C-alpha positions in Angstrom: 49.0 9.1 -225.4 45.9 11.1 -224.3 45.3 9.0 -221.2 49.0 9.4 -220.2 48.5 13.2 -220.5 45.3 13.0 -218.4 47.1 11.0 -215.7 49.9 13.5 -215.7 47.4 16.4 -215.3 45.6 14.6 -212.5 48.9 14.2 -210.7 49.7 17.9 -211.1 46.2 18.8 -209.8 46.6 16.6 -206.8 49.9 18.3 -206.0 48.2 21.7 -206.1 45.4 20.4 -203.8 48.0 19.0 -201.4 49.6 22.5 -201.2 46.3 24.1 -200.2 45.7 24.4 -196.4 41.9 24.1 -196.7 41.6 21.2 -199.1 42.5 17.6 -198.8 43.0 14.6 -201.1 40.5 11.9 -200.0 41.8 8.9 -201.9 44.9 7.8 -203.8 45.1 9.4 -207.2 44.6 6.6 -209.6 44.7 7.1 -213.4 42.8 10.4 -214.2 40.6 10.7 -211.1 41.2 13.1 -208.2 39.0 12.8 -205.1 39.1 15.8 -202.7 37.2 17.9 -200.3 37.1 21.4 -198.9 38.0 21.4 -195.2 37.8 25.0 -193.8 39.9 25.8 -190.7 38.2 24.9 -187.5 35.4 22.7 -189.0 35.7 19.2 -187.7 32.1 18.0 -187.7 31.6 15.4 -190.4 28.0 16.4 -191.1 29.0 20.1 -191.5 31.9 19.1 -193.8 29.6 17.0 -195.9 27.1 19.9 -196.1 29.8 22.4 -197.1 31.2 20.1 -199.8 27.7 19.2 -201.2 27.0 22.9 -201.5 30.4 23.5 -203.1 29.7 20.8 -205.7 26.3 22.3 -206.5 27.9 25.7 -207.1 30.6 24.3 -209.3 28.1 22.3 -211.4 25.6 25.2 -211.5 28.3 27.5 -213.0 28.1 25.5 -216.3 31.9 25.8 -216.5 32.8 22.4 -215.1 31.0 19.2 -214.1 32.1 17.1 -211.2 30.6 14.2 -209.4 30.8 12.9 -205.9 31.1 9.8 -203.8 31.3 9.1 -200.1 34.5 7.7 -198.6 34.2 6.4 -195.1 31.1 8.7 -194.7 32.8 11.8 -196.1 31.2 13.6 -199.0 34.0 13.7 -201.6 34.2 15.6 -204.8 35.4 13.7 -207.8 37.2 15.4 -210.7 37.8 13.2 -213.7 40.2 14.5 -216.4 39.0 12.6 -219.5 37.8 14.8 -222.3 39.8 14.3 -225.5 40.4 18.0 -225.9 41.3 18.8 -222.3 44.5 20.8 -221.8 46.4 22.0 -218.7 44.6 25.4 -218.8 41.2 23.6 -218.5 42.3 21.8 -215.4 43.7 25.1 -214.0 40.5 26.9 -214.7 38.4 24.1 -213.1 40.6 24.2 -210.0 40.3 28.0 -209.8 36.5 27.6 -210.1 36.6 25.2 -207.1 38.7 27.6 -205.0 36.5 30.6 -205.9 33.2 28.8 -205.3 33.7 27.9 -201.6 
């Protein structure tokens, strides 16, 4: 039941990310994992995008409010948010997404 809830929250988060102009989903959302990156308007250079997203991830993790990991997908630095804690609720996911948006 918890995994089903986590999968549902991941799908909701992915929809929020898709609605943002400056963020993009980088891989199909499977189970409770959402892979995304920040893509500011006018920035097309892959190395610059990678640098921007690496810095964003460092800010998120340094805040102590959330921990996210990363991977590279076709050379693109990609932030990974896993929704897996037993006690996670919708508000936690919303707070984490707000932290991401406010950290860039």
